[in-house]
C-alpha positions as CSV (number, residue, x, y, z in Angstrom):
1,M,0.0,0.0,0.0
2,T,1.5,3.3,-1.0
3,S,0.3,6.8,-0.5
4,E,2.7,9.3,-2.0
5,A,3.8,9.8,-5.5
6,A,7.3,8.6,-6.1
7,P,9.9,11.3,-7.0
8,A,10.1,12.0,-10.7
9,A,13.6,10.6,-11.0
10,E,13.0,7.4,-9.0
11,P,11.6,5.3,-11.9
12,K,14.9,5.9,-13.8
13,L,17.0,4.4,-11.0
14,K,17.5,0.7,-10.9
15,G,19.3,-1.9,-8.7
16,W,21.7,-0.6,-6.1
17,R,21.4,3.0,-7.2
18,L,17.8,2.8,-6.2
19,V,18.8,1.4,-2.8
20,A,21.3,4.3,-2.3
21,A,18.7,6.9,-3.3
22,N,16.2,5.5,-0.7
23,L,18.8,5.4,2.0
24,R,19.4,9.2,1.6
25,E,15.8,10.1,2.4
26,P,15.1,11.8,5.8
27,K,12.2,9.5,6.5
28,V,14.7,6.6,6.9
29,L,16.4,8.3,9.9
30,V,13.0,9.2,11.4
31,M,11.9,5.6,11.0
32,L,15.0,4.4,12.9
33,L,14.2,6.7,15.8
34,L,10.5,5.8,15.9
35,G,11.5,2.1,15.8
36,F,13.6,2.7,18.9
37,S,10.7,4.4,20.7
38,S,8.4,1.6,19.8
39,G,10.8,-1.0,21.3
40,I,11.5,0.8,24.6
41,P,8.3,-0.1,26.6
42,I,7.6,-3.8,25.7
43,Y,10.2,-5.5,27.9
44,L,9.7,-2.9,30.7
45,V,6.2,-4.4,31.2
46,G,7.3,-7.9,30.3
47,N,10.5,-9.9,30.9
48,T,12.5,-7.1,32.5
49,L,9.7,-6.2,34.8
50,G,9.5,-9.8,36.0
51,Y,13.1,-9.7,37.0
52,W,12.6,-6.6,39.1
53,M,9.5,-8.1,40.8
54,R,11.2,-11.3,41.6
55,E,14.2,-9.5,43.2
56,N,11.6,-7.8,45.4
57,A,10.3,-11.3,46.5
58,I,7.0,-11.0,44.6
59,E,5.3,-14.4,44.1
60,L,5.6,-16.1,40.8
61,S,1.9,-16.3,40.4
62,T,1.6,-12.5,40.8
63,I,4.3,-12.0,38.2
64,G,2.4,-14.3,35.9
65,F,-0.9,-12.5,36.3
66,L,0.8,-9.1,35.7
67,S,2.2,-10.4,32.5
68,W,-1.3,-10.3,31.1
69,V,-0.9,-6.5,30.6
70,G,1.0,-7.5,27.5
71,L,-2.2,-8.7,25.9
72,A,-2.7,-5.1,25.0
73,Y,-0.3,-5.6,22.1
74,S,-2.3,-8.5,20.7
75,L,-5.7,-6.7,21.2
76,K,-4.8,-3.4,19.7
77,F,-7.0,-4.0,16.7
78,L,-10.0,-3.3,18.9
79,W,-9.2,0.4,19.2
80,A,-7.2,0.9,16.0
81,P,-10.4,2.1,14.2
82,L,-10.4,5.1,16.5
83,I,-6.8,5.9,15.7
84,D,-7.6,5.7,12.0
85,K,-10.7,8.0,12.2
86,L,-10.2,10.4,15.0
87,D,-7.6,13.0,15.8
88,A,-5.8,12.9,19.1
89,P,-7.2,15.4,21.6
90,V,-5.7,18.9,21.1
91,L,-2.5,17.5,19.5
92,G,-4.3,16.2,16.4
93,K,-5.2,19.7,15.2
94,W,-1.6,20.9,15.8
95,L,0.5,18.0,14.4
96,G,-1.9,16.0,12.3
97,R,-3.6,12.7,12.9
98,R,-0.7,10.4,12.8
99,R,1.9,12.6,14.6
100,G,-0.7,13.8,17.1
101,W,-1.4,10.2,18.3
102,M,2.4,9.5,18.3
103,L,3.2,12.3,20.6
104,L,0.2,11.7,23.0
105,S,1.1,8.0,23.3
106,Q,4.8,8.7,23.8
107,V,4.2,11.2,26.6
108,I,1.8,8.8,28.4
109,V,4.3,6.0,28.2
110,A,7.0,8.2,29.7
111,I,4.8,9.5,32.5
112,A,3.6,6.0,33.4
113,L,7.1,4.6,33.4
114,F,8.2,7.4,35.7
115,G,5.3,6.5,37.9
116,M,6.3,2.8,38.0
117,A,9.8,3.8,38.9
118,N,8.6,5.7,42.0
119,V,5.8,3.4,43.1
120,Q,7.9,0.2,42.8
121,P,6.6,-3.4,42.9
122,Q,6.4,-4.1,46.6
123,E,3.8,-5.5,49.0
124,G,2.3,-2.8,51.1
125,Q,0.0,0.2,51.2
126,L,0.4,3.5,49.3
127,V,-1.3,6.8,50.2
128,L,-2.3,8.6,47.0
129,W,-4.4,11.7,47.0
130,G,-5.6,10.9,50.5
131,Q,-6.6,7.4,49.6
132,T,-4.9,4.2,50.9
133,L,-4.3,1.9,48.0
134,D,-2.5,-1.5,47.6
135,Q,0.9,-0.6,46.2
136,L,1.1,-3.6,43.8
137,V,-2.3,-2.8,42.4
138,V,-1.2,0.8,41.7
139,F,2.0,-0.5,40.1
140,G,0.0,-3.0,38.0
141,V,-2.3,-0.2,36.8
142,L,0.6,1.9,35.7
143,A,2.1,-1.1,33.9
144,L,-1.2,-1.5,32.1
145,V,-1.2,2.2,31.1
146,V,2.3,1.7,29.7
147,A,1.2,-1.3,27.7
148,F,-1.9,0.3,26.4
149,A,-0.2,3.6,25.4
150,S,2.7,1.6,23.9
151,A,0.4,-0.6,21.8
152,T,-1.3,2.7,20.6
153,Q,2.1,4.1,19.7
154,D,2.7,0.9,17.7
155,I,-0.6,1.3,15.8
156,V,0.2,4.8,14.7
157,I,3.9,4.2,13.9
158,D,3.0,1.2,11.7
159,A,0.3,3.4,10.0
160,W,2.9,6.2,9.5
161,R,5.5,3.8,8.1
162,I,3.0,2.3,5.6
163,E,1.6,5.7,4.5
164,I,4.9,7.5,4.2
165,A,6.5,4.9,1.8
166,S,6.5,5.9,-1.9
167,S,6.8,2.2,-3.1
168,N,6.6,-1.3,-1.9
169,E,10.4,-1.6,-2.2
170,Q,10.9,1.5,0.0
171,Q,8.4,0.0,2.4
172,G,10.8,-3.0,2.8
173,L,13.6,-0.6,3.6
174,L,11.6,1.4,6.1
175,T,10.5,-1.9,7.7
176,A,14.1,-2.9,8.1
177,T,15.1,0.5,9.5
178,S,12.2,0.3,12.0
179,A,13.3,-3.2,13.1
180,L,16.9,-2.0,13.6
181,G,15.7,0.8,15.9
182,Y,13.4,-1.7,17.7
183,R,16.1,-4.2,18.2
184,G,18.4,-1.5,19.6
185,A,15.7,-0.6,22.1
186,L,15.4,-4.3,23.1
187,L,19.1,-4.4,23.8
188,V,18.8,-1.4,26.1
189,T,15.7,-2.7,28.0
190,D,16.7,-6.4,28.1
191,S,20.5,-6.3,28.7
192,L,21.9,-2.8,29.5
193,I,19.2,-2.1,32.0
194,L,20.4,-5.0,34.1
195,I,23.8,-3.4,34.3
196,F,22.2,0.0,35.2
197,A,20.1,-1.7,37.9
198,A,23.1,-3.3,39.5
199,H,24.8,0.1,39.8
200,I,22.1,2.7,40.3
201,G,19.0,0.6,41.2
202,W,15.8,-0.4,39.5
203,S,13.9,2.9,40.2
204,L,16.5,5.2,38.7
205,S,17.0,2.7,35.7
206,Y,13.2,3.0,34.9
207,E,13.5,6.7,35.1
208,V,16.3,6.6,32.5
209,M,14.0,4.4,30.3
210,A,11.2,7.0,30.7
211,A,13.6,9.7,29.6
212,L,14.6,7.6,26.5
213,M,11.1,8.0,25.2
214,G,12.3,11.5,24.3
215,V,14.0,9.9,21.3
216,G,10.5,9.1,19.9
217,I,9.2,12.5,20.8
218,L,12.1,14.1,18.8
219,A,11.3,11.8,15.9
220,T,7.6,12.8,16.0
221,F,8.6,16.5,15.5
222,L,11.0,15.5,12.7
223,A,8.5,13.4,10.9
224,R,6.3,14.6,8.1
225,E,2.5,14.0,8.3
226,P,1.6,11.5,5.5
227,A,-0.7,12.8,2.8
228,A,-2.7,9.6,3.0
229,S,-3.8,10.4,6.5
230,V,-5.2,13.8,5.5
231,Q,-6.9,12.3,2.5
232,A,-8.4,9.5,4.6
233,A,-9.8,12.1,7.0
234,A,-11.4,14.0,4.2
235,A,-12.9,10.9,2.7
236,S,-14.4,9.6,6.0
237,H,-18.1,8.9,5.8
238,G,-19.5,11.2,8.4
239,S,-18.9,11.6,12.1
240,M,-17.9,8.8,14.4
241,L,-21.2,9.6,16.3
242,S,-23.3,8.6,13.3
243,A,-24.2,5.1,12.2
244,Q,-22.3,5.5,8.9
245,G,-19.3,6.8,10.8
246,I,-19.2,3.8,13.1
247,Y,-19.6,1.5,10.2
248,D,-16.8,3.2,8.3
249,A,-14.4,3.1,11.3
250,I,-15.1,-0.4,12.6
251,V,-16.7,-2.6,9.9
252,A,-15.5,-1.1,6.6
253,P,-11.8,-1.9,7.1
254,F,-12.5,-5.6,7.3
255,V,-15.1,-5.5,4.4
256,V,-12.7,-3.6,2.2
257,F,-9.9,-6.0,3.0
258,F,-12.0,-9.1,2.0
259,R,-13.5,-7.3,-1.0
260,E,-10.1,-6.2,-2.3
261,H,-8.4,-9.7,-1.9
262,G,-11.5,-11.9,-2.4
263,K,-11.1,-15.6,-1.6
264,W,-7.4,-15.1,-1.3
265,A,-7.9,-13.0,1.8
266,L,-8.3,-16.1,3.9
267,V,-5.1,-17.7,2.4
268,M,-3.2,-14.5,3.2
269,L,-4.4,-14.5,6.8
270,L,-3.6,-18.1,7.2
271,A,-0.1,-17.7,5.8
272,I,0.5,-14.7,8.1
273,S,-0.7,-16.6,11.1
274,L,1.6,-19.5,10.4
275,Y,4.7,-17.6,9.1
276,R,6.4,-17.1,12.5
277,L,4.8,-19.9,14.4
278,P,8.1,-22.0,14.7
279,D,9.8,-19.0,16.5
280,F,6.8,-18.5,18.8
281,V,6.6,-22.2,19.8
282,L,10.4,-22.5,20.4
283,G,10.7,-19.2,22.2
284,P,9.7,-20.1,25.8
285,M,12.1,-23.1,25.8
286,A,15.2,-21.3,24.7
287,N,16.5,-20.1,28.1
288,P,15.6,-23.4,29.9
289,F,17.4,-25.2,27.2
290,Y,20.6,-23.2,27.7
291,A,20.4,-24.0,31.4
292,D,19.8,-27.8,30.9
293,L,22.6,-27.8,28.3
294,G,25.0,-26.5,30.9
295,M,25.8,-23.1,29.4
296,D,26.7,-20.6,32.0
297,K,24.7,-17.3,32.1
298,E,27.8,-15.2,31.4
299,T,28.5,-17.0,28.1
300,V,24.9,-16.8,27.0
301,G,24.6,-13.1,27.8
302,A,27.9,-12.2,26.2
303,V,27.2,-14.1,23.0
304,R,23.6,-12.8,22.7
305,G,24.8,-9.2,23.3
306,S,27.6,-9.4,20.8
307,F,27.5,-12.0,18.0
308,G,23.7,-12.4,18.3
309,L,23.1,-8.6,18.1
310,L,25.4,-8.3,15.1
311,A,23.7,-11.2,13.3
312,T,20.3,-9.8,14.0
313,T,21.3,-6.4,12.6
314,L,22.8,-8.1,9.5
315,G,19.6,-10.1,9.0
316,I,17.4,-7.1,9.2
317,A,19.6,-5.1,6.9
318,A,19.8,-8.0,4.4
319,A,16.0,-8.2,4.3
320,G,15.6,-4.5,3.8
321,L,18.1,-4.4,1.0
322,C,16.7,-7.6,-0.5
323,A,13.2,-6.0,-0.6
324,V,14.4,-2.9,-2.4
325,R,16.6,-4.9,-4.8
326,F,14.5,-7.9,-5.6
327,G,11.0,-7.1,-4.3
328,F,9.2,-7.8,-1.1
329,F,7.6,-11.1,-2.3
330,T,11.0,-12.7,-3.0
331,T,12.1,-11.6,0.4
332,L,9.0,-13.2,1.9
333,M,9.8,-16.5,0.3
334,A,13.4,-16.4,1.5
335,G,12.2,-15.7,5.0
336,A,9.7,-18.6,5.0
337,V,12.7,-20.9,4.5
338,L,15.3,-19.2,6.7
339,G,13.0,-18.6,9.7
340,P,12.0,-22.2,10.5
341,G,15.2,-23.7,9.0
342,S,17.3,-21.9,11.7
343,N,15.5,-24.0,14.4
344,L,17.4,-27.0,13.1
345,A,20.6,-25.4,14.5
346,F,19.1,-25.7,18.0
347,S,18.4,-29.4,17.3
348,Y,22.0,-29.9,16.4
349,L,23.2,-28.0,19.5
350,A,21.1,-30.3,21.7
351,L,22.9,-33.4,20.4
352,H,26.3,-31.8,20.3
353,G,26.3,-30.6,23.8
354,A,27.7,-27.4,25.6
355,D,30.3,-25.9,23.4
356,A,30.9,-22.1,23.3
357,G,31.9,-22.2,19.6
358,V,28.9,-24.2,18.4
359,F,26.6,-22.1,20.6
360,T,27.9,-18.9,19.1
361,A,27.3,-20.3,15.6
362,V,23.8,-21.3,16.5
363,M,23.1,-17.8,17.8
364,V,24.4,-16.2,14.7
365,I,22.3,-18.4,12.4
366,D,19.2,-18.0,14.5
367,N,19.4,-14.2,15.0
368,F,20.2,-13.6,11.3
369,C,17.3,-15.7,10.1
370,S,14.9,-14.4,12.6
371,G,15.8,-10.8,11.8
372,F,15.4,-11.5,8.1
373,A,12.1,-13.3,8.4
374,G,10.6,-10.7,10.7
375,V,11.2,-7.9,8.3
376,A,9.9,-10.0,5.4
377,L,6.6,-10.6,7.1
378,I,6.1,-7.0,8.2
379,G,6.8,-5.8,4.7
380,Y,4.3,-8.2,3.3
381,M,1.6,-7.3,5.8
382,S,2.2,-3.6,5.1
383,S,1.6,-4.1,1.4
384,L,-1.9,-5.6,2.0
385,T,-3.4,-2.5,3.7
386,S,-5.7,0.0,2.0
387,A,-5.7,3.8,2.1
388,G,-8.0,5.2,4.8
389,Y,-7.8,2.0,6.9
390,T,-4.1,1.6,7.4
391,A,-4.0,1.5,11.2
392,T,-7.0,-0.8,11.6
393,Q,-6.0,-3.3,8.9
394,Y,-2.4,-3.6,10.0
395,A,-3.4,-4.0,13.6
396,L,-5.7,-6.9,12.5
397,L,-2.9,-8.5,10.4
398,S,-0.4,-8.2,13.2
399,S,-2.8,-9.8,15.6
400,F,-3.2,-12.8,13.3
401,Y,0.6,-13.0,13.2
402,A,0.9,-13.1,17.0
403,L,-2.1,-14.7,18.6
404,P,-1.8,-18.4,17.3
405,G,1.8,-18.5,18.4
406,K,1.1,-17.0,21.8
407,V,-1.6,-19.6,22.4
408,L,0.4,-22.7,21.3
409,K,3.7,-21.7,22.9
410,G,2.2,-22.5,26.3
411,M,2.3,-26.2,25.3
412,S,6.0,-26.2,24.5
413,G,7.2,-27.4,27.9
414,W,4.6,-30.1,28.1
415,T,5.6,-31.3,24.7
416,I,9.2,-31.7,25.7
417,E,8.2,-33.6,28.8
418,Q,6.3,-36.1,26.6
419,L,9.2,-36.4,24.2
420,E,11.5,-37.2,27.1
421,V,9.8,-40.5,27.9
422,G,12.3,-43.2,26.9
423,R,14.9,-40.6,25.9
424,S,17.4,-38.3,27.5
425,L,16.3,-34.7,28.1
426,L,18.6,-33.3,25.4
427,E,17.3,-35.8,22.9
428,A,13.8,-34.6,23.7
429,Y,15.0,-31.0,23.1
430,S,16.5,-32.0,19.8
431,L,13.3,-33.7,18.6
432,F,11.2,-30.7,19.8
433,F,13.4,-28.2,17.9
434,A,13.3,-30.3,14.7
435,G,9.5,-30.4,15.1
436,T,9.2,-26.6,15.4
437,A,11.1,-26.4,12.1
438,L,8.6,-28.7,10.4
439,I,5.8,-26.4,11.7
440,G,7.1,-23.9,9.1
441,I,6.3,-26.1,6.1
442,P,2.6,-25.1,5.8
443,A,3.5,-21.4,5.8
444,L,6.1,-22.1,3.1
445,L,3.5,-23.9,0.9
446,L,1.0,-21.1,1.4
447,C,3.6,-18.6,0.3
448,L,4.3,-20.7,-2.8
449,V,0.6,-20.6,-3.6
450,L,0.4,-16.9,-3.1
451,A,3.5,-16.4,-5.3
452,A,2.0,-18.5,-8.1
453,R,-1.2,-16.5,-7.8
454,R,0.8,-13.3,-8.0
455,T,2.7,-14.5,-11.1
456,G,-0.5,-15.5,-12.8
457,A,-2.1,-12.2,-12.1
458,R,0.9,-10.4,-13.6
459,A,0.8,-12.6,-16.7
460,S,-2.9,-11.9,-17.2
461,A,-2.3,-8.2,-16.9
462,V,0.4,-8.3,-19.6
463,E,-2.0,-10.2,-21.9
C-alpha cells in the first residue's frame, strides 16, 4: 500500500542506485528513531519487569498474572479504528492525525514509566491523594497504562510507516530500519538495564528508560505527516457519532480487505498466522534449554549481546536491501525458508552438547534468520493495507501474526516432557526443535501458492 507519488527521478533508478537513493531520504532516519521508541516499553512491562519483581520477592503467580498486561499488544486492533478515524485530543489539530497520536502515546508511556519507577513493585500500602491503596495494584495499573499507550504508539507508527512509503520496495527498507531501531531498544531494555540496575538501582533505571522516550518525541517532531492520513480524514463517511461513521471506522476496514483480496484474503491471513509460528513455539524453551545444556549465564549473555546482536542487525539489513533490490515477495519467500530452518541449528546443538563455539554459531544463524524473516513478514503485511484503513487493517494482520503462536507456545514445555519419555532430556529437546522447524512447512507452501497467484495475475495483466 503506498500513498505518496514517487519522486520523478525514481523510476529511472535501478538496482543498487535505487537502494542508495532510498537510504538518503530523511524518513529513513525518522523511522529508525521511531522504531527505537516503539521498542522501549515492551520489555519494561514484560521480561525485565518480572526480573525486578522477583528480586523484590513478589510471588511467581503474581508475576504471571501481571504479564497479562502484555495482551494489549495483541488486542490493539480493537481500538485501532479510533486511531484511524479520530484526531488525538488537542495534538491532532496541531500536528496532524498520525503525529498527534504518536506524541500523545509517547508522553503517556514516559509518565507511566516514571510512575512505575517511583511506586515500585512491593507488597504494602500506598497513600495517594488521601486514599490508601494497595501498592502492587497501583503498580500494575501503571504497567497496564504503559502497555496500552505503547500498543497505541505501535498502531500509529505502523500506519505512518506504511503511508509515508513511496513504493513497496521502499516499504521494505523502512520496515528494516524500524526493526533496527526496535532491536536497539530491546538491547537497552533487556540487557543494558540489568547493568544499570546493578549500579544505580531499578527505580532510577526505569526513570532513565522513561527519559529515553524523548527519542520518539524528537522523531515525531522531525516526521512529516503522511498525505494519505489527510486524504483519509477528508474521505471519512461522516462523524464517528453517526451510524455511517461507526460502520466506516469499525466494519469497513475488514469489508474492504476481503473485497479487495476476495477468496485469497483467507489464504493470506492463514499464511500470516503460520509464518512465524516456529519461532513462537520455540521461544519459551530457549532459556531453559541453555540451562539444561550446561551453558553458564555469562557466556549466554555475552554471545547474545555481541554476536547475536550483530547477526540480527545483518539479517534485518539484508531483508531491507533484498526487498528494495528484488522485491518484497522474493524476500517473503526467503524468510519462509530461513525462519523455521534456523531452528534445526538448535536441534544440532542439543545433540552436540555445551560448546561455546557451536553455541555462538547457532546464535548467529538463529538471529540472522529471525531478523530477516521478521522484516519480510512485516513488509508483506504492510503491502496488504488499504488507504484510509491503514492502522486498523495492519493491527488486524499483526494480531493474526501473533495470537496463534502465543496460544500454542504455552504447550511447548509439556511437549518436551512427553518427548523425554524413553529418551534423554537433550534428545527430547533435539526432537522438539526439529518439530518446530517442520511447523514452518505449511507457511512455506502457502507462500508458494500466493507467489503462483501473483505470477498468474501479472501474466494476465500483460496479456
